[in-house]
mmJSON file of the N, C-alpha and C atoms, coordinates in Angstrom:
{"data_MODEL":{"atom_site":{
"group_PDB":["ATOM","ATOM","ATOM","ATOM","ATOM","ATOM","ATOM","ATOM","ATOM","ATOM","ATOM","ATOM","ATOM","ATOM","ATOM","ATOM","ATOM","ATOM","ATOM","ATOM","ATOM","ATOM","ATOM","ATOM","ATOM","ATOM","ATOM","ATOM","ATOM","ATOM","ATOM","ATOM","ATOM","ATOM","ATOM","ATOM","ATOM","ATOM","ATOM","ATOM","ATOM","ATOM","ATOM","ATOM","ATOM","ATOM","ATOM","ATOM","ATOM","ATOM","ATOM","ATOM","ATOM","ATOM","ATOM","ATOM","ATOM","ATOM","ATOM","ATOM","ATOM","ATOM","ATOM","ATOM","ATOM","ATOM","ATOM","ATOM","ATOM","ATOM","ATOM","ATOM","ATOM","ATOM","ATOM","ATOM","ATOM","ATOM","ATOM","ATOM","ATOM","ATOM","ATOM","ATOM","ATOM","ATOM","ATOM","ATOM","ATOM","ATOM","ATOM","ATOM","ATOM","ATOM","ATOM","ATOM","ATOM","ATOM","ATOM","ATOM","ATOM","ATOM","ATOM","ATOM","ATOM","ATOM","ATOM","ATOM","ATOM","ATOM","ATOM","ATOM","ATOM","ATOM","ATOM","ATOM","ATOM","ATOM","ATOM","ATOM","ATOM","ATOM","ATOM","ATOM","ATOM","ATOM","ATOM","ATOM","ATOM","ATOM","ATOM","ATOM","ATOM","ATOM","ATOM","ATOM","ATOM","ATOM","ATOM","ATOM","ATOM","ATOM","ATOM","ATOM","ATOM","ATOM","ATOM","ATOM","ATOM","ATOM","ATOM","ATOM","ATOM","ATOM","ATOM","ATOM","ATOM","ATOM","ATOM"],
"id":[1,2,3,4,5,6,7,8,9,10,11,12,13,14,15,16,17,18,19,20,21,22,23,24,25,26,27,28,29,30,31,32,33,34,35,36,37,38,39,40,41,42,43,44,45,46,47,48,49,50,51,52,53,54,55,56,57,58,59,60,61,62,63,64,65,66,67,68,69,70,71,72,73,74,75,76,77,78,79,80,81,82,83,84,85,86,87,88,89,90,91,92,93,94,95,96,97,98,99,100,101,102,103,104,105,106,107,108,109,110,111,112,113,114,115,116,117,118,119,120,121,122,123,124,125,126,127,128,129,130,131,132,133,134,135,136,137,138,139,140,141,142,143,144,145,146,147,148,149,150,151,152,153,154,155,156,157,158,159],
"type_symbol":["N","C","C","N","C","C","N","C","C","N","C","C","N","C","C","N","C","C","N","C","C","N","C","C","N","C","C","N","C","C","N","C","C","N","C","C","N","C","C","N","C","C","N","C","C","N","C","C","N","C","C","N","C","C","N","C","C","N","C","C","N","C","C","N","C","C","N","C","C","N","C","C","N","C","C","N","C","C","N","C","C","N","C","C","N","C","C","N","C","C","N","C","C","N","C","C","N","C","C","N","C","C","N","C","C","N","C","C","N","C","C","N","C","C","N","C","C","N","C","C","N","C","C","N","C","C","N","C","C","N","C","C","N","C","C","N","C","C","N","C","C","N","C","C","N","C","C","N","C","C","N","C","C","N","C","C","N","C","C"],
"label_atom_id":["N","CA","C","N","CA","C","N","CA","C","N","CA","C","N","CA","C","N","CA","C","N","CA","C","N","CA","C","N","CA","C","N","CA","C","N","CA","C","N","CA","C","N","CA","C","N","CA","C","N","CA","C","N","CA","C","N","CA","C","N","CA","C","N","CA","C","N","CA","C","N","CA","C","N","CA","C","N","CA","C","N","CA","C","N","CA","C","N","CA","C","N","CA","C","N","CA","C","N","CA","C","N","CA","C","N","CA","C","N","CA","C","N","CA","C","N","CA","C","N","CA","C","N","CA","C","N","CA","C","N","CA","C","N","CA","C","N","CA","C","N","CA","C","N","CA","C","N","CA","C","N","CA","C","N","CA","C","N","CA","C","N","CA","C","N","CA","C","N","CA","C","N","CA","C","N","CA","C","N","CA","C","N","CA","C"],
"label_alt_id":[null,null,null,null,null,null,null,null,null,null,null,null,null,null,null,null,null,null,null,null,null,null,null,null,null,null,null,null,null,null,null,null,null,null,null,null,null,null,null,null,null,null,null,null,null,null,null,null,null,null,null,null,null,null,null,null,null,null,null,null,null,null,null,null,null,null,null,null,null,null,null,null,null,null,null,null,null,null,null,null,null,null,null,null,null,null,null,null,null,null,null,null,null,null,null,null,null,null,null,null,null,null,null,null,null,null,null,null,null,null,null,null,null,null,null,null,null,null,null,null,null,null,null,null,null,null,null,null,null,null,null,null,null,null,null,null,null,null,null,null,null,null,null,null,null,null,null,null,null,null,null,null,null,null,null,null,null,null,null],
"label_comp_id":["MET","MET","MET","ARG","ARG","ARG","LEU","LEU","LEU","GLN","GLN","GLN","LEU","LEU","LEU","GLN","GLN","GLN","LYS","LYS","LYS","VAL","VAL","VAL","VAL","VAL","VAL","TYR","TYR","TYR","ASN","ASN","ASN","ALA","ALA","ALA","SER","SER","SER","GLU","GLU","GLU","VAL","VAL","VAL","TYR","TYR","TYR","LEU","LEU","LEU","VAL","VAL","VAL","ILE","ILE","ILE","GLU","GLU","GLU","VAL","VAL","VAL","LYS","LYS","LYS","ASN","ASN","ASN","ASN","ASN","ASN","SER","SER","SER","GLY","GLY","GLY","ILE","ILE","ILE","ASP","ASP","ASP","PHE","PHE","PHE","GLU","GLU","GLU","ILE","ILE","ILE","ASP","ASP","ASP","TYR","TYR","TYR","LEU","LEU","LEU","ASN","ASN","ASN","ILE","ILE","ILE","TYR","TYR","TYR","ARG","ARG","ARG","THR","THR","THR","ASN","ASN","ASN","GLY","GLY","GLY","ASN","ASN","ASN","LYS","LYS","LYS","LYS","LYS","LYS","ARG","ARG","ARG","LYS","LYS","LYS","ALA","ALA","ALA","SER","SER","SER","PHE","PHE","PHE","GLN","GLN","GLN","ARG","ARG","ARG","LEU","LEU","LEU","GLN","GLN","GLN"],
"label_asym_id":["A","A","A","A","A","A","A","A","A","A","A","A","A","A","A","A","A","A","A","A","A","A","A","A","A","A","A","A","A","A","A","A","A","A","A","A","A","A","A","A","A","A","A","A","A","A","A","A","A","A","A","A","A","A","A","A","A","A","A","A","A","A","A","A","A","A","A","A","A","A","A","A","A","A","A","A","A","A","A","A","A","A","A","A","A","A","A","A","A","A","A","A","A","A","A","A","A","A","A","A","A","A","A","A","A","A","A","A","A","A","A","A","A","A","A","A","A","A","A","A","A","A","A","A","A","A","A","A","A","A","A","A","A","A","A","A","A","A","A","A","A","A","A","A","A","A","A","A","A","A","A","A","A","A","A","A","A","A","A"],
"label_entity_id":["1","1","1","1","1","1","1","1","1","1","1","1","1","1","1","1","1","1","1","1","1","1","1","1","1","1","1","1","1","1","1","1","1","1","1","1","1","1","1","1","1","1","1","1","1","1","1","1","1","1","1","1","1","1","1","1","1","1","1","1","1","1","1","1","1","1","1","1","1","1","1","1","1","1","1","1","1","1","1","1","1","1","1","1","1","1","1","1","1","1","1","1","1","1","1","1","1","1","1","1","1","1","1","1","1","1","1","1","1","1","1","1","1","1","1","1","1","1","1","1","1","1","1","1","1","1","1","1","1","1","1","1","1","1","1","1","1","1","1","1","1","1","1","1","1","1","1","1","1","1","1","1","1","1","1","1","1","1","1"],
"label_seq_id":[1,1,1,2,2,2,3,3,3,4,4,4,5,5,5,6,6,6,7,7,7,8,8,8,9,9,9,10,10,10,11,11,11,12,12,12,13,13,13,14,14,14,15,15,15,16,16,16,17,17,17,18,18,18,19,19,19,20,20,20,21,21,21,22,22,22,23,23,23,24,24,24,25,25,25,26,26,26,27,27,27,28,28,28,29,29,29,30,30,30,31,31,31,32,32,32,33,33,33,34,34,34,35,35,35,36,36,36,37,37,37,38,38,38,39,39,39,40,40,40,41,41,41,42,42,42,43,43,43,44,44,44,45,45,45,46,46,46,47,47,47,48,48,48,49,49,49,50,50,50,51,51,51,52,52,52,53,53,53],
"pdbx_PDB_ins_code":[null,null,null,null,null,null,null,null,null,null,null,null,null,null,null,null,null,null,null,null,null,null,null,null,null,null,null,null,null,null,null,null,null,null,null,null,null,null,null,null,null,null,null,null,null,null,null,null,null,null,null,null,null,null,null,null,null,null,null,null,null,null,null,null,null,null,null,null,null,null,null,null,null,null,null,null,null,null,null,null,null,null,null,null,null,null,null,null,null,null,null,null,null,null,null,null,null,null,null,null,null,null,null,null,null,null,null,null,null,null,null,null,null,null,null,null,null,null,null,null,null,null,null,null,null,null,null,null,null,null,null,null,null,null,null,null,null,null,null,null,null,null,null,null,null,null,null,null,null,null,null,null,null,null,null,null,null,null,null],
"Cartn_x":[0.888,1.298,0.171,-0.128,-1.202,-0.684,-0.992,-0.637,-1.94,-2.2,-3.478,-3.26,-3.926,-3.882,-4.846,-4.331,-5.151,-5.796,-4.973,-5.512,-4.531,-5.04,-4.245,-4.253,-3.067,-2.935,-2.342,-2.991,-2.524,-1.917,-0.715,-0.054,0.542,-0.13,0.263,0.31,1.481,1.579,2.036,2.178,2.647,1.507,1.624,0.635,1.361,0.848,1.423,0.415,0.905,0.069,0.414,-0.587,-0.392,-0.759,0.228,0.073,0.36,-0.446,-0.246,0.211,1.283,1.809,1.69,1.028,0.902,1.512,2.291,2.933,2.566,1.715,1.317,1.96,2.943,3.513,4.55,5.107,6.18,7.551,7.596,8.862,9.119,10.317,10.655,10.982,10.303,10.559,11.071,12.02,12.542,12.158,11.389,10.948,12.013,12.592,13.618,12.967,12.035,11.3,9.972,9.08,7.75,7.376,7.16,6.725,5.201,4.666,3.212,2.865,1.862,1.432,-0.035,-0.353,-1.737,-2.12,-3.238,-3.686,-4.914,-4.835,-5.963,-6.465,-7.765,-8.294,-9.737,-10.243,-11.612,-11.59,-12.289,-12.281,-12.933,-13.817,-14.496,-13.596,-12.713,-11.796,-10.373,-9.768,-8.441,-7.325,-7.6,-6.57,-6.171,-6.964,-6.706,-6.093,-5.503,-4.942,-3.582,-3.334,-2.053,-1.625,-0.373,0.16,1.232,1.023,1.942,2.531,3.841,4.49,4.372],
"Cartn_y":[7.39,6.184,5.757,4.456,3.942,2.761,2.791,1.725,1.181,-0.116,-0.685,-1.974,-2.059,-3.263,-4.282,-5.434,-6.474,-7.378,-7.868,-8.718,-8.813,-9.27,-9.493,-10.996,-11.576,-13.016,-13.241,-14.088,-14.424,-15.821,-15.956,-17.243,-17.331,-18.064,-18.182,-16.794,-16.353,-15.045,-13.946,-14.267,-13.3,-12.827,-11.582,-10.986,-10.529,-10.922,-10.531,-9.681,-8.593,-7.711,-7.917,-8.183,-8.316,-6.963,-6.308,-4.941,-4.887,-4.097,-3.875,-2.434,-2.271,-0.942,-0.741,0.35,0.688,2.064,2.158,3.416,3.744,4.73,5.159,6.492,6.937,8.266,8.324,7.19,7.215,7.418,7.696,7.858,6.574,6.005,4.786,5.105,4.425,4.553,3.219,3.284,2.077,2.12,1.146,1.098,0.404,1.147,0.6,-0.06,0.656,0.112,0.848,0.288,0.859,0.728,1.856,1.841,1.801,0.866,0.733,0.862,1.675,1.919,1.535,1.049,0.773,1.798,2.467,3.49,2.996,3.021,2.653,3.908,4.022,5.169,5.458,6.447,6.879,8.174,8.231,9.424,10.613,10.365,11.449,12.072,11.262,11.745,11.573,12.628,12.558,12.341,12.42,12.254,10.809,9.865,8.455,7.69,8.384,7.694,7.092,5.917,5.228,4.768,5.049,4.687,3.629,2.439,1.312,0.955,0.747,0.346,-1.143],
"Cartn_z":[-13.769,-13.107,-12.186,-12.167,-11.324,-10.514,-9.235,-8.311,-7.749,-7.963,-7.564,-6.771,-5.625,-4.804,-5.399,-5.807,-6.419,-5.372,-4.439,-3.378,-2.232,-1.097,0.108,0.372,0.556,0.77,2.159,2.935,4.279,4.258,4.846,4.958,6.365,7.233,8.643,9.263,9.734,10.379,9.412,8.125,7.144,6.252,5.788,4.892,3.633,2.474,1.193,0.441,-0.175,-0.977,-2.444,-3.263,-4.706,-5.316,-5.911,-6.388,-7.886,-8.595,-10.021,-10.224,-10.996,-11.306,-12.809,-13.209,-14.628,-14.864,-15.941,-16.296,-17.737,-17.913,-19.259,-19.639,-18.87,-19.069,-20.19,-20.576,-21.573,-20.961,-19.673,-18.947,-18.169,-18.315,-17.599,-16.146,-15.229,-13.81,-13.29,-12.383,-11.753,-10.282,-9.835,-8.439,-7.618,-6.689,-5.81,-4.593,-3.974,-2.83,-2.721,-1.95,-1.762,-0.296,0.37,1.763,1.799,2.558,2.685,4.158,4.444,5.815,5.977,7.146,7.519,8.576,8.375,9.314,10.046,11.367,12.222,12.902,13.004,13.725,13.381,14.051,13.871,13.067,11.938,11.09,11.78,12.712,13.415,14.484,15.069,16.113,15.61,15.144,14.53,15.543,16.82,17.849,18.055,17.57,17.866,16.679,15.699,14.549,14.861,14.284,14.426,13.042,12.684,11.367,11.559,10.974,11.12,9.758,9.723,8.473,8.283],
"occupancy":[1.0,1.0,1.0,1.0,1.0,1.0,1.0,1.0,1.0,1.0,1.0,1.0,1.0,1.0,1.0,1.0,1.0,1.0,1.0,1.0,1.0,1.0,1.0,1.0,1.0,1.0,1.0,1.0,1.0,1.0,1.0,1.0,1.0,1.0,1.0,1.0,1.0,1.0,1.0,1.0,1.0,1.0,1.0,1.0,1.0,1.0,1.0,1.0,1.0,1.0,1.0,1.0,1.0,1.0,1.0,1.0,1.0,1.0,1.0,1.0,1.0,1.0,1.0,1.0,1.0,1.0,1.0,1.0,1.0,1.0,1.0,1.0,1.0,1.0,1.0,1.0,1.0,1.0,1.0,1.0,1.0,1.0,1.0,1.0,1.0,1.0,1.0,1.0,1.0,1.0,1.0,1.0,1.0,1.0,1.0,1.0,1.0,1.0,1.0,1.0,1.0,1.0,1.0,1.0,1.0,1.0,1.0,1.0,1.0,1.0,1.0,1.0,1.0,1.0,1.0,1.0,1.0,1.0,1.0,1.0,1.0,1.0,1.0,1.0,1.0,1.0,1.0,1.0,1.0,1.0,1.0,1.0,1.0,1.0,1.0,1.0,1.0,1.0,1.0,1.0,1.0,1.0,1.0,1.0,1.0,1.0,1.0,1.0,1.0,1.0,1.0,1.0,1.0,1.0,1.0,1.0,1.0,1.0,1.0],
"B_iso_or_equiv":[0.0,0.0,0.0,0.0,0.0,0.0,0.0,0.0,0.0,0.0,0.0,0.0,0.0,0.0,0.0,0.0,0.0,0.0,0.0,0.0,0.0,0.0,0.0,0.0,0.0,0.0,0.0,0.0,0.0,0.0,0.0,0.0,0.0,0.0,0.0,0.0,0.0,0.0,0.0,0.0,0.0,0.0,0.0,0.0,0.0,0.0,0.0,0.0,0.0,0.0,0.0,0.0,0.0,0.0,0.0,0.0,0.0,0.0,0.0,0.0,0.0,0.0,0.0,0.0,0.0,0.0,0.0,0.0,0.0,0.0,0.0,0.0,0.0,0.0,0.0,0.0,0.0,0.0,0.0,0.0,0.0,0.0,0.0,0.0,0.0,0.0,0.0,0.0,0.0,0.0,0.0,0.0,0.0,0.0,0.0,0.0,0.0,0.0,0.0,0.0,0.0,0.0,0.0,0.0,0.0,0.0,0.0,0.0,0.0,0.0,0.0,0.0,0.0,0.0,0.0,0.0,0.0,0.0,0.0,0.0,0.0,0.0,0.0,0.0,0.0,0.0,0.0,0.0,0.0,0.0,0.0,0.0,0.0,0.0,0.0,0.0,0.0,0.0,0.0,0.0,0.0,0.0,0.0,0.0,0.0,0.0,0.0,0.0,0.0,0.0,0.0,0.0,0.0,0.0,0.0,0.0,0.0,0.0,0.0],
"pdbx_formal_charge":[null,null,null,null,null,null,null,null,null,null,null,null,null,null,null,null,null,null,null,null,null,null,null,null,null,null,null,null,null,null,null,null,null,null,null,null,null,null,null,null,null,null,null,null,null,null,null,null,null,null,null,null,null,null,null,null,null,null,null,null,null,null,null,null,null,null,null,null,null,null,null,null,null,null,null,null,null,null,null,null,null,null,null,null,null,null,null,null,null,null,null,null,null,null,null,null,null,null,null,null,null,null,null,null,null,null,null,null,null,null,null,null,null,null,null,null,null,null,null,null,null,null,null,null,null,null,null,null,null,null,null,null,null,null,null,null,null,null,null,null,null,null,null,null,null,null,null,null,null,null,null,null,null,null,null,null,null,null,null],
"auth_seq_id":[1,1,1,2,2,2,3,3,3,4,4,4,5,5,5,6,6,6,7,7,7,8,8,8,9,9,9,10,10,10,11,11,11,12,12,12,13,13,13,14,14,14,15,15,15,16,16,16,17,17,17,18,18,18,19,19,19,20,20,20,21,21,21,22,22,22,23,23,23,24,24,24,25,25,25,26,26,26,27,27,27,28,28,28,29,29,29,30,30,30,31,31,31,32,32,32,33,33,33,34,34,34,35,35,35,36,36,36,37,37,37,38,38,38,39,39,39,40,40,40,41,41,41,42,42,42,43,43,43,44,44,44,45,45,45,46,46,46,47,47,47,48,48,48,49,49,49,50,50,50,51,51,51,52,52,52,53,53,53],
"auth_comp_id":["MET","MET","MET","ARG","ARG","ARG","LEU","LEU","LEU","GLN","GLN","GLN","LEU","LEU","LEU","GLN","GLN","GLN","LYS","LYS","LYS","VAL","VAL","VAL","VAL","VAL","VAL","TYR","TYR","TYR","ASN","ASN","ASN","ALA","ALA","ALA","SER","SER","SER","GLU","GLU","GLU","VAL","VAL","VAL","TYR","TYR","TYR","LEU","LEU","LEU","VAL","VAL","VAL","ILE","ILE","ILE","GLU","GLU","GLU","VAL","VAL","VAL","LYS","LYS","LYS","ASN","ASN","ASN","ASN","ASN","ASN","SER","SER","SER","GLY","GLY","GLY","ILE","ILE","ILE","ASP","ASP","ASP","PHE","PHE","PHE","GLU","GLU","GLU","ILE","ILE","ILE","ASP","ASP","ASP","TYR","TYR","TYR","LEU","LEU","LEU","ASN","ASN","ASN","ILE","ILE","ILE","TYR","TYR","TYR","ARG","ARG","ARG","THR","THR","THR","ASN","ASN","ASN","GLY","GLY","GLY","ASN","ASN","ASN","LYS","LYS","LYS","LYS","LYS","LYS","ARG","ARG","ARG","LYS","LYS","LYS","ALA","ALA","ALA","SER","SER","SER","PHE","PHE","PHE","GLN","GLN","GLN","ARG","ARG","ARG","LEU","LEU","LEU","GLN","GLN","GLN"],
"auth_asym_id":["A","A","A","A","A","A","A","A","A","A","A","A","A","A","A","A","A","A","A","A","A","A","A","A","A","A","A","A","A","A","A","A","A","A","A","A","A","A","A","A","A","A","A","A","A","A","A","A","A","A","A","A","A","A","A","A","A","A","A","A","A","A","A","A","A","A","A","A","A","A","A","A","A","A","A","A","A","A","A","A","A","A","A","A","A","A","A","A","A","A","A","A","A","A","A","A","A","A","A","A","A","A","A","A","A","A","A","A","A","A","A","A","A","A","A","A","A","A","A","A","A","A","A","A","A","A","A","A","A","A","A","A","A","A","A","A","A","A","A","A","A","A","A","A","A","A","A","A","A","A","A","A","A","A","A","A","A","A","A"],
"auth_atom_id":["N","CA","C","N","CA","C","N","CA","C","N","CA","C","N","CA","C","N","CA","C","N","CA","C","N","CA","C","N","CA","C","N","CA","C","N","CA","C","N","CA","C","N","CA","C","N","CA","C","N","CA","C","N","CA","C","N","CA","C","N","CA","C","N","CA","C","N","CA","C","N","CA","C","N","CA","C","N","CA","C","N","CA","C","N","CA","C","N","CA","C","N","CA","C","N","CA","C","N","CA","C","N","CA","C","N","CA","C","N","CA","C","N","CA","C","N","CA","C","N","CA","C","N","CA","C","N","CA","C","N","CA","C","N","CA","C","N","CA","C","N","CA","C","N","CA","C","N","CA","C","N","CA","C","N","CA","C","N","CA","C","N","CA","C","N","CA","C","N","CA","C","N","CA","C","N","CA","C","N","CA","C","N","CA","C"],
"pdbx_PDB_model_num":[1,1,1,1,1,1,1,1,1,1,1,1,1,1,1,1,1,1,1,1,1,1,1,1,1,1,1,1,1,1,1,1,1,1,1,1,1,1,1,1,1,1,1,1,1,1,1,1,1,1,1,1,1,1,1,1,1,1,1,1,1,1,1,1,1,1,1,1,1,1,1,1,1,1,1,1,1,1,1,1,1,1,1,1,1,1,1,1,1,1,1,1,1,1,1,1,1,1,1,1,1,1,1,1,1,1,1,1,1,1,1,1,1,1,1,1,1,1,1,1,1,1,1,1,1,1,1,1,1,1,1,1,1,1,1,1,1,1,1,1,1,1,1,1,1,1,1,1,1,1,1,1,1,1,1,1,1,1,1]
}}}
């Protein structure tokens, strides 16, 4: 299964993510919901990371 971000679209104060899902496994999957997080921080200093949904 592959999940790929195609593009990010901005409309006023809203952000839309265009995502492509490919399933080559032969097993049918039904996507109910998808949680997406944005992580802010410095890779050198792990104490300052923030994860936003």
